[in-house]
C-alpha positions as CSV (number, residue, x, y, z in Angstrom):
1,M,-44.2,-24.1,97.7
2,H,-46.2,-21.1,98.7
3,D,-49.3,-22.3,96.9
4,R,-49.0,-25.8,98.4
5,W,-48.7,-24.7,102.0
6,V,-50.2,-21.2,102.3
7,G,-52.6,-21.2,105.2
8,K,-51.5,-24.7,106.2
9,W,-48.0,-24.2,107.5
10,Y,-47.3,-23.3,111.1
11,R,-46.5,-19.6,111.9
12,N,-45.1,-20.3,115.3
13,L,-42.8,-23.1,116.3
14,Q,-41.3,-23.7,119.8
15,F,-38.7,-26.4,120.4
16,E,-35.5,-27.5,122.1
17,Q,-32.7,-29.2,120.4
18,N,-29.6,-31.2,121.2
19,V,-26.7,-29.6,119.4
20,Y,-23.6,-31.6,118.5
21,L,-20.6,-29.5,117.4
22,Y,-17.9,-31.3,115.3
23,K,-14.3,-30.8,114.4
24,D,-12.3,-33.2,112.3
25,G,-15.1,-35.6,112.2
26,R,-15.5,-35.9,116.0
27,I,-18.0,-34.3,118.5
28,V,-16.1,-31.7,120.5
29,R,-19.0,-30.2,122.3
30,E,-22.7,-30.9,123.1
31,E,-25.3,-28.2,124.0
32,V,-29.0,-27.8,124.4
33,W,-30.7,-24.8,122.8
34,Q,-34.1,-23.3,123.2
35,E,-35.8,-21.7,120.2
36,L,-38.9,-19.8,119.4
37,L,-39.9,-19.1,115.8
38,N,-42.5,-16.6,114.6
39,S,-42.7,-16.4,110.8
40,P,-41.8,-14.4,108.9
41,R,-38.3,-13.2,109.9
42,N,-38.3,-13.8,113.7
43,L,-36.3,-16.5,115.5
44,H,-34.9,-16.3,119.0
45,I,-32.3,-18.9,120.0
46,R,-30.9,-19.4,123.6
47,F,-27.8,-21.4,124.2
48,N,-28.0,-23.7,127.2
49,G,-30.9,-22.1,128.9
50,F,-32.1,-18.6,129.6
51,E,-29.8,-18.1,132.6
52,T,-26.6,-18.0,130.5
53,G,-27.9,-14.9,128.6
54,N,-26.3,-16.2,125.5
55,G,-27.8,-16.7,122.1
56,M,-28.8,-15.3,118.7
57,L,-31.8,-13.3,117.5
58,F,-32.9,-13.1,113.9
59,R,-35.3,-10.3,113.3
60,N,-36.3,-8.4,110.1
61,D,-33.3,-9.8,108.0
62,S,-30.7,-9.0,110.6
63,V,-29.0,-11.2,113.2
64,Y,-28.0,-10.1,116.7
65,Y,-25.4,-12.1,118.6
66,F,-25.6,-11.6,122.4
67,S,-23.7,-12.7,125.5
68,K,-24.9,-12.3,129.1
69,G,-27.9,-10.5,127.8
70,A,-26.0,-7.8,125.9
71,V,-25.6,-7.6,122.1
72,T,-22.0,-8.2,121.0
73,R,-22.4,-8.1,117.2
74,T,-25.0,-7.3,114.6
75,E,-25.2,-8.2,110.9
76,E,-27.6,-7.5,108.1
77,R,-28.4,-10.9,106.9
78,V,-31.2,-12.8,105.2
79,H,-31.1,-16.2,106.8
80,H,-31.6,-18.5,103.8
81,L,-32.7,-21.4,105.9
82,L,-35.4,-19.4,107.6
83,L,-36.5,-18.1,104.2
84,L,-36.6,-21.5,102.5
85,G,-37.8,-23.5,105.5
86,F,-40.5,-21.2,107.0
87,D,-40.9,-17.7,105.6
88,V,-41.5,-18.9,102.1
89,Y,-45.0,-19.9,103.2
90,F,-45.9,-16.4,104.5
91,L,-44.2,-14.0,102.2
92,Q,-45.5,-13.2,98.7
93,P,-43.6,-15.3,96.2
94,E,-42.2,-12.2,94.5
95,E,-40.5,-11.2,97.7
96,T,-39.1,-14.6,98.3
97,E,-37.8,-14.6,94.7
98,R,-36.1,-11.2,95.2
99,K,-34.4,-12.4,98.4
100,L,-33.2,-15.7,96.9
101,T,-31.8,-13.9,93.8
102,A,-30.0,-11.4,96.0
103,L,-28.4,-14.3,98.0
104,G,-27.0,-15.7,94.7
105,F,-29.6,-18.4,93.8
106,D,-30.2,-18.5,90.0
107,L,-33.9,-19.4,89.9
108,A,-33.8,-19.9,86.1
109,Q,-31.5,-23.0,86.5
110,S,-33.0,-26.3,87.8
111,H,-33.0,-30.1,87.3
112,S,-34.6,-33.1,88.8
113,K,-33.1,-36.2,90.5
114,V,-34.1,-39.1,92.7
115,V,-32.5,-39.3,96.2
116,E,-33.1,-42.2,98.5
117,G,-36.2,-43.0,96.4
118,K,-37.7,-39.5,96.6
119,K,-38.1,-37.2,93.6
120,I,-36.2,-33.9,94.2
121,I,-36.3,-30.6,92.4
122,V,-32.9,-28.8,92.5
123,V,-33.1,-25.1,91.9
124,G,-29.9,-23.1,91.2
125,T,-28.0,-25.4,88.8
126,K,-28.7,-27.6,85.8
127,H,-25.8,-29.9,86.5
128,P,-26.4,-33.0,88.7
129,Q,-22.8,-33.2,89.8
130,D,-22.6,-29.6,90.9
131,D,-22.4,-29.4,94.7
132,S,-20.9,-25.9,95.2
133,T,-23.2,-23.5,93.3
134,A,-25.9,-21.8,95.3
135,Q,-28.9,-24.2,95.1
136,F,-31.8,-25.6,97.1
137,W,-33.4,-28.9,97.0
138,I,-37.2,-29.4,97.3
139,D,-39.1,-32.6,97.9
140,E,-41.2,-32.7,94.6
141,E,-44.2,-34.4,96.3
142,Q,-44.4,-32.4,99.5
143,L,-42.8,-29.1,98.3
144,Y,-40.7,-28.4,101.3
145,V,-36.9,-27.8,101.4
146,V,-34.6,-30.7,102.2
147,R,-31.2,-29.2,101.4
148,A,-29.6,-25.8,100.8
149,I,-26.1,-25.1,99.5
150,L,-24.7,-21.6,99.6
151,P,-21.2,-20.3,99.1
152,T,-20.2,-17.8,101.9
153,K,-17.1,-16.0,103.0
154,G,-16.3,-18.9,105.2
155,G,-16.7,-21.5,102.5
156,V,-19.5,-23.5,101.0
157,S,-22.3,-24.0,103.5
158,D,-24.3,-27.2,103.0
159,I,-27.4,-27.7,105.2
160,E,-29.7,-30.8,105.1
161,L,-33.1,-31.0,106.7
162,K,-33.8,-34.6,107.6
163,N,-36.4,-36.8,109.2
164,Y,-39.5,-34.8,108.4
165,T,-42.0,-35.9,111.0
166,M,-45.7,-35.1,111.1
167,Y,-47.0,-33.4,114.3
168,G,-50.7,-33.6,113.6
169,Q,-51.0,-31.8,110.3
170,Y,-47.6,-30.1,110.5
171,P,-44.3,-31.5,109.0
172,V,-41.1,-30.7,110.9
173,A,-37.6,-31.6,110.0
174,I,-36.4,-32.8,113.4
175,E,-32.7,-33.3,112.3
176,I,-30.6,-30.7,110.6
177,T,-26.9,-31.2,109.6
178,F,-24.5,-28.4,108.8
179,K,-21.4,-28.8,106.7
180,T,-18.8,-26.3,105.6
181,N,-16.5,-27.3,102.7
182,K,-18.0,-30.8,103.0
183,Q,-16.9,-31.2,106.6
184,L,-19.6,-31.8,109.2
185,V,-19.6,-29.0,111.7
186,M,-22.9,-29.3,113.5
187,V,-26.0,-31.5,114.0
188,E,-29.3,-30.4,115.5
189,K,-31.9,-32.8,116.8
190,Y,-35.2,-31.3,117.9
191,F,-37.4,-32.3,120.8
192,N,-40.3,-30.8,122.9
193,V,-41.8,-29.5,119.6
194,S,-45.0,-27.5,119.9
195,F,-46.9,-24.9,117.9
196,P,-48.0,-21.9,120.1
197,K,-51.2,-20.3,119.0
198,D,-49.8,-16.9,119.8
199,V,-46.3,-15.5,120.5
200,D,-45.5,-12.5,122.6
201,R,-43.6,-10.3,120.1
202,T,-41.6,-8.7,122.9
203,V,-39.6,-12.0,122.8
204,Y,-37.8,-10.4,119.8
205,D,-37.2,-7.1,121.5
206,L,-33.5,-6.5,122.1
207,A,-34.3,-4.6,125.3
208,N,-35.7,-7.8,126.8
209,L,-32.7,-10.2,126.3
210,K,-31.9,-10.4,130.0
211,T,-35.5,-11.1,131.2
212,V,-37.3,-12.8,128.4
213,R,-38.6,-16.4,129.0
214,W,-41.1,-18.6,127.1
Protein backbone atom coordinates (compact mmCIF):
# COMPACT_ATOMS: atom_id res chain seq x y z
CA MET A 1 0.00 0.00 0.00
CA HIS A 2 2.76 2.40 0.95
CA ASP A 3 4.81 1.68 -2.16
CA ARG A 4 1.77 2.02 -4.43
CA TRP A 5 0.71 5.44 -3.15
CA VAL A 6 3.69 7.12 -1.49
CA GLY A 7 4.02 10.61 -2.91
CA LYS A 8 0.66 10.28 -4.67
CA TRP A 9 -1.86 10.24 -1.80
CA TYR A 10 -3.31 13.46 -0.40
CA ARG A 11 -1.86 14.65 2.89
CA ASN A 12 -4.67 17.13 3.55
CA LEU A 13 -8.38 16.48 3.13
CA GLN A 14 -11.20 18.88 3.95
CA PHE A 15 -14.85 17.88 3.71
CA GLU A 16 -18.30 17.94 5.22
CA GLN A 17 -20.45 14.92 5.75
CA ASN A 18 -24.04 14.04 6.31
CA VAL A 19 -24.17 11.72 9.31
CA TYR A 20 -27.03 9.29 9.86
CA LEU A 21 -27.19 7.65 13.28
CA TYR A 22 -29.12 4.40 13.57
CA LYS A 23 -30.79 2.38 16.30
CA ASP A 24 -32.63 -0.89 15.73
CA GLY A 25 -32.32 -0.46 11.99
CA ARG A 26 -33.85 3.03 11.85
CA ILE A 27 -32.37 6.51 11.56
CA VAL A 28 -32.77 8.26 14.90
CA ARG A 29 -30.73 11.40 14.23
CA GLU A 30 -29.15 13.27 11.36
CA GLU A 31 -26.22 15.68 11.68
CA VAL A 32 -23.71 17.54 9.51
CA TRP A 33 -20.04 17.37 10.51
CA GLN A 34 -17.08 19.40 9.31
CA GLU A 35 -13.69 17.65 9.13
CA LEU A 36 -10.10 18.56 8.38
CA LEU A 37 -7.47 15.85 8.02
CA ASN A 38 -3.72 16.37 8.05
CA SER A 39 -1.81 13.09 7.73
CA PRO A 40 -0.31 11.53 9.63
CA ARG A 41 -2.22 11.42 12.94
CA ASN A 42 -4.26 14.65 12.81
CA LEU A 43 -8.02 14.88 12.34
CA HIS A 44 -10.34 17.61 13.62
CA ILE A 45 -14.09 16.91 13.59
CA ARG A 46 -16.80 19.47 14.38
CA PHE A 47 -20.36 18.40 15.07
CA ASN A 48 -23.01 20.57 13.41
CA GLY A 49 -20.86 23.63 12.80
CA PHE A 50 -18.20 25.50 14.70
CA GLU A 51 -20.65 27.46 16.81
CA THR A 52 -21.68 24.39 18.85
CA GLY A 53 -18.11 23.97 20.16
CA ASN A 54 -18.65 20.21 20.01
CA GLY A 55 -16.49 17.59 18.35
CA MET A 56 -13.49 15.30 18.47
CA LEU A 57 -9.80 15.83 17.87
CA PHE A 58 -7.42 13.02 16.92
CA ARG A 59 -3.80 14.00 17.43
CA ASN A 60 -0.64 11.93 17.85
CA ASP A 61 -2.46 8.68 18.66
CA SER A 62 -4.79 10.26 21.23
CA VAL A 63 -8.41 11.35 20.93
CA TYR A 64 -9.91 14.37 22.69
CA TYR A 65 -13.67 14.73 23.05
CA PHE A 66 -14.86 18.27 23.57
CA SER A 67 -18.12 20.09 24.30
CA LYS A 68 -18.68 23.84 24.09
CA GLY A 69 -14.98 24.23 23.32
CA ALA A 70 -13.75 22.41 26.45
CA VAL A 71 -12.17 18.94 26.54
CA THR A 72 -14.40 16.52 28.43
CA ARG A 73 -12.51 13.26 27.92
CA THR A 74 -9.14 12.06 26.62
CA GLU A 75 -8.04 8.60 25.47
CA GLU A 76 -4.76 7.22 24.20
CA ARG A 77 -5.86 5.54 21.02
CA VAL A 78 -4.51 4.61 17.63
CA HIS A 79 -7.42 5.26 15.28
CA HIS A 80 -7.25 2.19 13.03
CA LEU A 81 -9.34 3.80 10.30
CA LEU A 82 -7.02 6.80 10.16
CA LEU A 83 -4.04 4.48 10.12
CA LEU A 84 -5.31 2.20 7.36
CA GLY A 85 -7.10 4.81 5.30
CA PHE A 86 -4.61 7.67 5.35
CA ASP A 87 -1.53 7.47 7.57
CA VAL A 88 -0.31 4.24 5.98
CA TYR A 89 0.83 6.27 2.96
CA PHE A 90 2.98 8.62 5.05
CA LEU A 91 4.41 6.47 7.83
CA GLN A 92 7.23 4.04 7.29
CA PRO A 93 5.78 0.55 6.74
CA GLU A 94 7.58 -0.75 9.84
CA GLU A 95 5.76 1.78 12.02
CA THR A 96 2.40 0.92 10.46
CA GLU A 97 3.09 -2.77 11.06
CA ARG A 98 3.92 -2.17 14.72
CA LYS A 99 0.75 -0.18 15.26
CA LEU A 100 -1.46 -2.71 13.50
CA THR A 101 0.07 -5.59 15.46
CA ALA A 102 -0.47 -3.70 18.73
CA LEU A 103 -4.12 -3.23 17.77
CA GLY A 104 -4.52 -6.99 17.38
CA PHE A 105 -4.18 -7.55 13.64
CA ASP A 106 -2.22 -10.72 12.83
CA LEU A 107 -0.32 -9.67 9.72
CA ALA A 108 0.90 -13.22 9.10
CA GLN A 109 -2.64 -14.41 8.33
CA SER A 110 -4.33 -13.57 5.03
CA HIS A 111 -6.47 -14.85 2.18
CA SER A 112 -8.00 -13.62 -1.04
CA LYS A 113 -11.61 -13.40 -2.15
CA VAL A 114 -13.79 -11.73 -4.75
CA VAL A 115 -16.44 -9.28 -3.53
CA GLU A 116 -18.84 -7.68 -5.98
CA GLY A 117 -16.52 -8.55 -8.82
CA LYS A 118 -13.42 -7.06 -7.19
CA LYS A 119 -10.40 -9.00 -5.95
CA ILE A 120 -9.85 -8.39 -2.24
CA ILE A 121 -6.90 -9.21 0.03
CA VAL A 122 -7.99 -9.92 3.60
CA VAL A 123 -5.24 -9.49 6.21
CA GLY A 124 -5.73 -10.87 9.72
CA THR A 125 -7.37 -14.24 9.13
CA LYS A 126 -7.04 -17.24 6.80
CA HIS A 127 -10.69 -18.20 7.11
CA PRO A 128 -13.13 -16.72 4.56
CA GLN A 129 -16.12 -17.11 6.89
CA ASP A 130 -14.42 -15.35 9.80
CA ASP A 131 -16.09 -11.98 10.36
CA SER A 132 -15.12 -11.28 13.96
CA THR A 133 -11.31 -11.54 14.11
CA ALA A 134 -9.32 -8.32 13.67
CA GLN A 135 -8.84 -7.97 9.90
CA PHE A 136 -8.68 -5.40 7.14
CA TRP A 137 -9.66 -5.74 3.52
CA ILE A 138 -7.64 -4.20 0.70
CA ASP A 139 -8.66 -3.69 -2.91
CA GLU A 140 -6.06 -5.87 -4.64
CA GLU A 141 -5.82 -3.67 -7.73
CA GLN A 142 -5.92 -0.22 -6.14
CA LEU A 143 -4.28 -1.14 -2.81
CA TYR A 144 -6.49 0.93 -0.55
CA VAL A 145 -8.60 -0.21 2.38
CA VAL A 146 -12.26 -1.07 1.85
CA ARG A 147 -13.17 -2.68 5.19
CA ALA A 148 -11.81 -2.96 8.72
CA ILE A 149 -13.09 -5.29 11.44
CA LEU A 150 -11.80 -4.91 14.99
CA PRO A 151 -13.03 -6.37 18.29
CA THR A 152 -13.35 -3.64 20.94
CA LYS A 153 -14.66 -3.36 24.48
CA GLY A 154 -18.03 -2.33 23.05
CA GLY A 155 -18.24 -5.25 20.62
CA VAL A 156 -17.00 -6.02 17.13
CA SER A 157 -16.57 -2.87 15.06
CA ASP A 158 -17.08 -3.32 11.32
CA ILE A 159 -16.33 -0.33 9.07
CA GLU A 160 -16.76 -0.32 5.29
CA LEU A 161 -15.35 2.34 2.99
CA LYS A 162 -17.54 2.56 -0.09
CA ASN A 163 -18.02 4.47 -3.32
CA TYR A 164 -14.40 5.41 -3.91
CA THR A 165 -14.60 8.42 -6.22
CA MET A 166 -11.77 10.05 -8.14
CA TYR A 167 -11.26 13.75 -7.47
CA GLY A 168 -8.68 14.48 -10.10
CA GLN A 169 -5.87 12.06 -9.24
CA TYR A 170 -7.12 11.37 -5.71
CA PRO A 171 -9.45 8.49 -4.68
CA VAL A 172 -11.82 9.22 -1.79
CA ALA A 173 -14.31 6.82 -0.20
CA ILE A 174 -17.33 9.13 0.01
CA GLU A 175 -19.55 6.74 1.98
CA ILE A 176 -18.53 4.96 5.17
CA THR A 177 -20.75 2.59 7.16
CA PHE A 178 -20.19 1.65 10.79
CA LYS A 179 -21.60 -1.47 12.40
CA THR A 180 -21.26 -2.80 15.94
CA ASN A 181 -22.01 -6.48 16.48
CA LYS A 182 -23.43 -6.56 12.92
CA GLN A 183 -25.92 -3.80 13.69
CA LEU A 184 -25.74 -0.61 11.63
CA VAL A 185 -25.02 2.36 13.91
CA MET A 186 -23.84 5.13 11.57
CA VAL A 187 -23.47 6.11 7.93
CA GLU A 188 -21.30 9.00 6.71
CA LYS A 189 -21.66 10.57 3.27
CA TYR A 190 -19.04 13.11 2.22
CA PHE A 191 -19.58 16.31 0.26
CA ASN A 192 -17.67 19.57 -0.36
CA VAL A 193 -14.47 17.54 -0.68
CA SER A 194 -11.24 19.48 -1.23
CA PHE A 195 -7.49 19.05 -0.79
CA PRO A 196 -5.87 22.10 0.84
CA LYS A 197 -2.28 22.63 -0.18
CA ASP A 198 -1.41 23.71 3.36
CA VAL A 199 -3.13 23.33 6.73
CA ASP A 200 -2.62 25.66 9.66
CA ARG A 201 -1.41 23.24 12.35
CA THR A 202 -2.95 25.39 15.09
CA VAL A 203 -6.23 23.78 13.99
CA TYR A 204 -5.10 20.81 16.11
CA ASP A 205 -4.12 22.88 19.14
CA LEU A 206 -6.40 22.19 22.11
CA ALA A 207 -6.09 25.82 23.21
CA ASN A 208 -7.90 26.91 20.05
CA LEU A 209 -11.03 24.74 20.21
CA LYS A 210 -13.32 27.71 20.86
CA THR A 211 -11.94 29.95 18.14
CA VAL A 212 -10.66 27.71 15.36
CA ARG A 213 -12.25 27.88 11.92
CA TRP A 214 -11.34 26.61 8.48
